[in-house]
DRENDOGU-332508 format. One record per residue (C-alpha): residue number from 1; residue in three letters; x, y, z. Coordinates in Angstrom, 2 decimals, always signed. Layout:
! residues N
<node><num>NUM</num><residuo>ala</residuo><u>X</u><v>Y</v><w>Z</w></node>
...
This chain:
! residues 79
<node><num>1</num><residuo>unk</residuo><u>-132.17</u><v>-62.09</v><w>+202.75</w></node>
<node><num>2</num><residuo>unk</residuo><u>-133.79</u><v>-59.53</v><w>+200.44</w></node>
<node><num>3</num><residuo>unk</residuo><u>-135.54</u><v>-60.63</v><w>+197.27</w></node>
<node><num>4</num><residuo>unk</residuo><u>-133.78</u><v>-58.71</v><w>+194.48</w></node>
<node><num>5</num><residuo>unk</residuo><u>-136.80</u><v>-58.90</v><w>+192.18</w></node>
<node><num>6</num><residuo>unk</residuo><u>-138.89</u><v>-56.83</v><w>+194.58</w></node>
<node><num>7</num><residuo>unk</residuo><u>-136.19</u><v>-54.26</v><w>+195.37</w></node>
<node><num>8</num><residuo>unk</residuo><u>-136.71</u><v>-50.66</v><w>+194.33</w></node>
<node><num>9</num><residuo>unk</residuo><u>-134.57</u><v>-49.52</v><w>+191.40</w></node>
<node><num>10</num><residuo>unk</residuo><u>-131.66</u><v>-47.29</v><w>+192.36</w></node>
<node><num>11</num><residuo>unk</residuo><u>-131.76</u><v>-43.81</v><w>+190.89</w></node>
<node><num>12</num><residuo>unk</residuo><u>-128.43</u><v>-42.68</v><w>+189.51</w></node>
<node><num>13</num><residuo>unk</residuo><u>-127.97</u><v>-38.93</v><w>+189.90</w></node>
<node><num>14</num><residuo>unk</residuo><u>-125.47</u><v>-38.50</v><w>+187.08</w></node>
<node><num>15</num><residuo>unk</residuo><u>-126.94</u><v>-39.89</v><w>+183.86</w></node>
<node><num>16</num><residuo>unk</residuo><u>-123.98</u><v>-39.01</v><w>+181.62</w></node>
<node><num>17</num><residuo>unk</residuo><u>-122.71</u><v>-41.79</v><w>+179.42</w></node>
<node><num>18</num><residuo>unk</residuo><u>-118.99</u><v>-42.24</v><w>+179.83</w></node>
<node><num>19</num><residuo>unk</residuo><u>-117.10</u><v>-42.36</v><w>+176.58</w></node>
<node><num>20</num><residuo>unk</residuo><u>-113.80</u><v>-44.22</v><w>+176.29</w></node>
<node><num>21</num><residuo>unk</residuo><u>-111.10</u><v>-43.22</v><w>+173.84</w></node>
<node><num>22</num><residuo>unk</residuo><u>-107.96</u><v>-44.86</v><w>+172.55</w></node>
<node><num>23</num><residuo>unk</residuo><u>-104.76</u><v>-43.01</v><w>+173.51</w></node>
<node><num>24</num><residuo>unk</residuo><u>-104.52</u><v>-41.65</v><w>+169.94</w></node>
<node><num>25</num><residuo>unk</residuo><u>-108.08</u><v>-40.29</v><w>+170.11</w></node>
<node><num>26</num><residuo>unk</residuo><u>-107.45</u><v>-38.84</v><w>+173.59</w></node>
<node><num>27</num><residuo>unk</residuo><u>-104.29</u><v>-37.07</v><w>+172.40</w></node>
<node><num>28</num><residuo>unk</residuo><u>-106.14</u><v>-35.63</v><w>+169.39</w></node>
<node><num>29</num><residuo>unk</residuo><u>-108.87</u><v>-34.27</v><w>+171.67</w></node>
<node><num>30</num><residuo>unk</residuo><u>-106.35</u><v>-32.91</v><w>+174.22</w></node>
<node><num>31</num><residuo>unk</residuo><u>-103.39</u><v>-31.41</v><w>+172.33</w></node>
<node><num>32</num><residuo>unk</residuo><u>-101.81</u><v>-30.03</v><w>+175.52</w></node>
<node><num>33</num><residuo>unk</residuo><u>-101.11</u><v>-33.60</v><w>+176.73</w></node>
<node><num>34</num><residuo>unk</residuo><u>-97.73</u><v>-34.91</v><w>+175.61</w></node>
<node><num>35</num><residuo>unk</residuo><u>-97.71</u><v>-38.39</v><w>+174.05</w></node>
<node><num>36</num><residuo>unk</residuo><u>-94.64</u><v>-39.68</v><w>+175.93</w></node>
<node><num>37</num><residuo>unk</residuo><u>-95.92</u><v>-38.43</v><w>+179.30</w></node>
<node><num>38</num><residuo>unk</residuo><u>-99.35</u><v>-40.00</v><w>+178.70</w></node>
<node><num>39</num><residuo>unk</residuo><u>-97.87</u><v>-43.43</v><w>+177.99</w></node>
<node><num>40</num><residuo>unk</residuo><u>-95.46</u><v>-43.19</v><w>+180.96</w></node>
<node><num>41</num><residuo>unk</residuo><u>-98.34</u><v>-42.32</v><w>+183.28</w></node>
<node><num>42</num><residuo>unk</residuo><u>-100.48</u><v>-45.14</v><w>+181.89</w></node>
<node><num>43</num><residuo>unk</residuo><u>-97.66</u><v>-47.64</v><w>+182.45</w></node>
<node><num>44</num><residuo>unk</residuo><u>-97.17</u><v>-46.32</v><w>+185.99</w></node>
<node><num>45</num><residuo>unk</residuo><u>-100.93</u><v>-46.41</v><w>+186.75</w></node>
<node><num>46</num><residuo>unk</residuo><u>-100.92</u><v>-42.65</v><w>+187.37</w></node>
<node><num>47</num><residuo>unk</residuo><u>-103.49</u><v>-41.88</v><w>+184.67</w></node>
<node><num>48</num><residuo>unk</residuo><u>-107.13</u><v>-43.10</v><w>+184.64</w></node>
<node><num>49</num><residuo>unk</residuo><u>-107.50</u><v>-45.93</v><w>+182.13</w></node>
<node><num>50</num><residuo>unk</residuo><u>-108.75</u><v>-49.45</v><w>+181.67</w></node>
<node><num>51</num><residuo>unk</residuo><u>-107.00</u><v>-52.26</v><w>+179.89</w></node>
<node><num>52</num><residuo>unk</residuo><u>-108.87</u><v>-54.86</v><w>+177.86</w></node>
<node><num>53</num><residuo>unk</residuo><u>-106.31</u><v>-57.46</v><w>+176.90</w></node>
<node><num>54</num><residuo>unk</residuo><u>-103.73</u><v>-55.33</v><w>+175.03</w></node>
<node><num>55</num><residuo>unk</residuo><u>-106.09</u><v>-52.44</v><w>+174.31</w></node>
<node><num>56</num><residuo>unk</residuo><u>-105.90</u><v>-49.33</v><w>+176.50</w></node>
<node><num>57</num><residuo>unk</residuo><u>-108.98</u><v>-47.14</v><w>+176.83</w></node>
<node><num>58</num><residuo>unk</residuo><u>-109.06</u><v>-43.74</v><w>+178.52</w></node>
<node><num>59</num><residuo>unk</residuo><u>-112.25</u><v>-42.12</v><w>+179.82</w></node>
<node><num>60</num><residuo>unk</residuo><u>-112.98</u><v>-38.91</v><w>+177.96</w></node>
<node><num>61</num><residuo>unk</residuo><u>-113.16</u><v>-37.07</v><w>+181.32</w></node>
<node><num>62</num><residuo>unk</residuo><u>-109.78</u><v>-38.35</v><w>+182.55</w></node>
<node><num>63</num><residuo>unk</residuo><u>-108.31</u><v>-34.86</v><w>+182.97</w></node>
<node><num>64</num><residuo>unk</residuo><u>-111.33</u><v>-33.84</v><w>+185.06</w></node>
<node><num>65</num><residuo>unk</residuo><u>-110.78</u><v>-36.93</v><w>+187.23</w></node>
<node><num>66</num><residuo>unk</residuo><u>-107.13</u><v>-35.99</v><w>+187.78</w></node>
<node><num>67</num><residuo>unk</residuo><u>-108.11</u><v>-32.50</v><w>+188.91</w></node>
<node><num>68</num><residuo>unk</residuo><u>-110.86</u><v>-33.81</v><w>+191.20</w></node>
<node><num>69</num><residuo>unk</residuo><u>-108.80</u><v>-36.70</v><w>+192.63</w></node>
<node><num>70</num><residuo>unk</residuo><u>-105.08</u><v>-35.92</v><w>+192.29</w></node>
<node><num>71</num><residuo>unk</residuo><u>-102.61</u><v>-38.80</v><w>+192.50</w></node>
<node><num>72</num><residuo>unk</residuo><u>-100.22</u><v>-38.71</v><w>+195.45</w></node>
<node><num>73</num><residuo>unk</residuo><u>-96.80</u><v>-39.63</v><w>+194.04</w></node>
<node><num>74</num><residuo>unk</residuo><u>-95.06</u><v>-39.50</v><w>+197.44</w></node>
<node><num>75</num><residuo>unk</residuo><u>-96.95</u><v>-42.36</v><w>+199.01</w></node>
<node><num>76</num><residuo>unk</residuo><u>-98.66</u><v>-42.34</v><w>+202.41</w></node>
<node><num>77</num><residuo>unk</residuo><u>-97.77</u><v>-39.56</v><w>+204.83</w></node>
<node><num>78</num><residuo>unk</residuo><u>-97.49</u><v>-39.76</v><w>+208.59</w></node>
<node><num>79</num><residuo>unk</residuo><u>-100.17</u><v>-37.88</v><w>+210.51</w></node>
């Protein structure tokens, strides 16, 4: 078993601080996103978000995440 206290620190390549926004703040920053569609996709877990109790928070780079890792709405496909 490795002693954690003597382990080398892990270097993180991307040092950006992720900012989380409320849906209202996200919509204000991204006027092309429709309010109804955003809430439908949050409810269906098709949009990146976290839920803390009743509060929903969206990462400020959520649209970039959707472009980089698109959601497959059709389910698994046979090879």
